[in-house]
N, C-alpha and C positions, 0 to 999 in steps of 0.2 A: 803719126808718131808725135807730132807737136802737141796734140791734145793730151796724150798720155804724159808727156813731159811737163805740161803745165797743170796737170791735175793735182789736187791737194794730196799731201802725204797720207798714206794709209795709217790710221791710228795704230799704235802699238798693240792694243788688245786684239785687233783683227789679225795681225801677224802672229800673235801668240796663240790664238784659236786655231789658225791654219797649221802652225807647227805642232800643236797638241794633237789635232786630229790626224795629221800625216804620221806622226810617231806611233800613235795607237794603231792605226791601220797597218802600218808596216810590221809592227810587233805581232799583230794578229795574223798577218800573212806568214811571217817567219815561224810562228807557232802552229801553223796549219789550221787555224780557226777560220781564216778567210781565204777566199779563192784569189785568182789572179785578176787584178785590175790596176789601173793607174791610181795610186794613192793620192796624188795631188788633185786629180780631177774629182775623185770621190769626196775628198775633204771639202772642195769648193761646193759640190752638190749638197752635202750634208749641211754645211754652214748656210748656204743659200736657202735651203728648205726650212731650217730653223728660223732664220730671220724673216722669211716670207710668212711663216705660220704666226709669229708674234705680231707682225703688222696686220695680217688678216684677222686675227682674233680681236685686236683693238678696234678695227674698222667694222667687224661683224661679230659682236659679242654674243649673238644668238647661236653661233656655231658651237657644237659640242667639242670642246678642246681635248677631252680625254679620247674620244673616238678618233679625232683628227690625228692626235699624237700617236695612237696605236697604229693607225694606217701608215703614217710616215715611218714609224719604226719597222713595221712589217715590210715595207717597200725596201728599206735599206738592208734589212736582214736578208731578203731574197737576193739583192744586188751584190752582197758581199760573201755569200755562202761559198764554201769550196764546192767544186764540181764533183 
């Protein structure tokens, strides 16, 4: 608990991204475009995947960014589909 309390404040843009993703995910669920899942957890997973991809591509420029991006998009498409 003490570690979390002493951690630096989360930058506003991170909170804004989280809010944006959760709002879009909830709207998609309400419209029947997405299945049932925890929107907060999915938002964290999507943001984490995007951030990891960016860092990975910087460290490994030989990776095919387009293919990698399509694979991530397909993964989240399958994870959010209605049943």
